[in-house]
N, C-alpha and C positions, 0 to 999 in steps of 0.2 A: 428779472434783470433790470438794472437801473437804466434810465433814459440815455445816459452818456455811453454806456456799453452798446445799447441798441443803435445809437447814431454811428458808433464805430463800425458795427456790422454793416449798416447801410452804406457807409463810405467804402468799405472793402468790397461789398457786392457790386457797387457801381463801378469801381475801378477794375475789378475782374471782368465785368461785362464789357467794358470799353476795350480792355486788352484783348479779350477774346474776339471781339468784332474786328479790331485792327489786324489780328493774326489771320482771321478769315480772309480779309482783303489781301494780305500778303500771300496767302496760299493761292488765291485766285490769280494774282500777278505771276507767281511762280509757275503755276499750272499752265497759264497761257503762253509762257515763254519756253517751257521744257517740253520737248516732243514726247508724246505718249504718256504724259504724266496725269492727264485729266481723270482717267479711270481710277488711278490709285489715290489721287488727291480728293476726289469727290466725297468719299466716305469721311475723311477727316474734316472737311469743310462742313458737311452736314451735321456732324456731331458738335462741332464748335458753334455753329449757328443755333442749334438746339439749346446748348448749355448757356449761351449768351441770353437767349429769351428767358430761360428759367431764372438766371441771375437778375435780369431786369424785373421780372415778376416779384422776386424776393424783395428787391429794393422798393418796389411799389407797395407791397403788402406791409413791410416794416415801416415805410415812410408814413403810411396812413395811421398806424397805431403802434406806438413804441412799446406798449405793454404786451403785445402779442408774443414776445420772445421769452416770456417767463417759464414756459414749459420745455423749451428745447435747450439742450446742452450747448452753452456758448463755446465750451472748449472743443467739442466735436466740430462745430462749424468753423471755428478759427483754424483748427488744424487742417481741415479739408481745404479751406480757402488758401492757406499758406502752401500746401502741397500742390494745389491746382495752379497757383501763381508760378511755382517752380516749373511745373510741367509746361506752362505757356512759354516761359523763357527758354526752356530746352528746345521746344519745337520751333520757336521763333528763330533761334540761333541756327537751326538746321536749314531753314527755308528763306534766308535773307535774299531779297531780290538781286542784290549786287552779285550774288553767287551764280547768277544765270547768264553771265557774259562769257563770250568766247566758247571754248569747247564744253564748258560746264552746262551750257544751255541744252545740251543733248543728254544730260545725265540727271536723273531724278535722285535727290540726295538721301532718300529713305528707302531701305530695302523692305520687302513685304513683311518680314518678321517685325521690323521696327515700327512699321505703320500699325500692325496689329497690336503691339505693345502700347503704343500711344492711344489707340482707340479703346483698349481695355481700361487704361487709366482714366481717360476722359469719361467713359461710361460709368466708372465707379463714382467719380465726383458728381456727375450728372444725377446719379441715383440719390446721393446724399442731399444735394441741393433740392431735388424734386421732392424728396421726403420732407425736408424742412418746410418747403413751400406748402405742401399738403397739410402738415400739422398746423402751420400758422393760419391757413385759410379755414381749417376745421375749427380751431379754437376761438377764432376771432368773435363769432357771434355769442360765445358763452363767457367771455371775459368779465362782463358786467356782473355775473353771478358770484365772482370770487371776492 
């Protein structure tokens, strides 16, 4: 993969990590305002914090060596990043802090089934990003041989 494409991936990973962290903060605010939401919210927050760390690690690994991306399918990563960005927007729209005013402060916006669907989608992207990170870290010491 050429350096310009690798820089594009780094930029996307950085942006997704920041978006994920911001959403985690919004979930925290929402959970603190909505009664009995913390138990339901904690699982989503934990998954988002984990994937944010993985995205930051990917940014760090790619930033240190742009040639490390030669063996990983750029298309798979780009598709997963785009899908994850859409997921973040969907979740963010559901938990806007402004929606916790008045009577809505007593209502958690996500049903159990919806929470589980979001968690499954988050975990899928987490697995893809974690696999990419493992591949990058594994190949890095051997790149000089190619």
